[in-house]
C-alpha positions as CSV (number, residue, x, y, z in Angstrom):
1,M,0.0,0.0,0.0
2,Q,1.4,3.4,-0.9
3,T,1.9,6.0,1.8
4,H,2.5,9.8,1.5
5,M,4.7,12.1,3.6
6,A,2.9,14.4,6.0
7,K,3.6,16.4,9.2
8,R,2.1,15.7,12.6
9,V,1.8,18.8,14.8
10,E,0.9,18.2,18.4
11,I,0.0,21.2,20.6
12,I,-0.4,20.9,24.4
13,I,-2.2,23.9,25.8
14,E,-4.3,24.9,28.8
15,A,-7.9,23.7,28.3
16,P,-9.5,27.2,28.6
17,M,-7.5,28.2,25.5
18,E,-9.1,25.6,23.3
19,G,-11.6,28.0,21.7
20,R,-8.9,30.6,20.8
21,L,-6.7,27.8,19.4
22,R,-9.5,26.4,17.3
23,S,-10.3,29.9,16.0
24,A,-6.6,30.5,15.1
25,L,-6.4,27.1,13.3
26,A,-9.6,28.0,11.3
27,G,-8.0,31.3,10.4
28,A,-5.0,29.4,9.0
29,D,-7.4,27.2,7.0
30,I,-6.7,24.1,9.2
31,S,-9.9,22.2,9.5
32,G,-8.7,18.7,10.5
33,Y,-7.5,18.0,14.1
34,T,-8.2,15.9,17.1
35,V,-8.6,17.2,20.7
36,L,-7.7,14.9,23.6
37,P,-7.7,15.5,27.3
38,V,-4.3,15.4,29.0
39,L,-4.5,13.5,32.3
40,G,-1.2,14.6,33.7
41,G,2.5,14.9,33.2
42,S,5.7,16.4,34.3
43,G,7.6,19.5,33.2
44,R,9.7,22.4,34.3
45,S,7.4,23.0,37.2
46,G,7.3,19.4,38.3
47,E,4.6,16.7,38.2
48,W,0.9,17.6,37.8
49,S,-2.3,15.7,37.4
50,R,-6.0,16.4,36.7
51,E,-6.9,14.1,39.6
52,G,-9.2,15.9,42.0
53,Q,-9.9,18.8,39.7
54,V,-13.6,19.6,39.2
55,G,-13.5,21.8,36.2
56,R,-11.4,22.3,33.1
57,A,-9.7,25.5,34.3
58,G,-6.6,23.7,35.5
59,G,-6.5,21.1,32.8
60,M,-4.6,20.7,29.6
61,I,-5.5,19.4,26.2
62,A,-3.6,18.0,23.3
63,V,-4.6,19.1,19.8
64,I,-3.2,16.9,17.1
65,C,-3.1,18.0,13.4
66,I,-1.8,16.0,10.4
67,V,-1.1,18.3,7.5
68,H,0.7,18.4,4.2
69,P,4.3,19.6,4.7
70,D,3.7,22.9,2.9
71,R,1.0,23.9,5.4
72,V,3.1,23.5,8.6
73,D,4.4,27.1,8.6
74,G,0.9,28.6,8.6
75,L,-0.3,26.2,11.3
76,L,2.7,27.0,13.5
77,S,2.2,30.8,13.1
78,A,-1.5,30.5,14.0
79,A,-0.6,28.3,17.1
80,F,2.2,30.6,18.2
81,A,-0.2,33.6,18.2
82,V,-2.2,31.8,20.9
83,L,0.7,30.1,22.7
84,E,3.2,33.0,23.0
85,S,1.5,34.3,26.2
86,H,0.3,31.0,27.6
87,I,1.5,27.7,28.8
88,G,2.0,25.3,26.0
89,V,4.2,22.9,24.0
90,V,4.3,22.3,20.3
91,S,6.1,19.4,18.5
92,V,6.3,18.6,14.8
93,T,7.2,15.2,13.5
94,D,7.3,13.5,10.2
95,C,4.6,10.9,9.5
96,E,3.2,8.9,6.6
97,V,-0.5,8.8,5.7
98,L,-2.8,6.8,3.5
99,R,-5.2,8.8,1.3
100,A,-3.1,12.0,1.0
101,E,-6.0,13.9,-0.6
102,R,-7.5,14.1,2.9
103,F,-4.7,16.2,4.3
């Protein structure tokens, strides 16, 4: 089966910023992504967990986008506009997809 090169962009951001990030992605013509809850982790400030939290205010989400390589710069610019003044991490990795016309 033939695969096609793509880029996977993963954005970890505070849950309350989800709406702003979605709007920024829409403005960059990025319509395909998946949003997942982040249950916990460890970083510069130490370990953290959603355990015991009642609302989304202290939580984090992961937004995963798979795009054609020539669309990465626009996606990153849109994400950075939201992330530059908030907690967040962005990673970009190479991946391969089936049905390249969907990306």
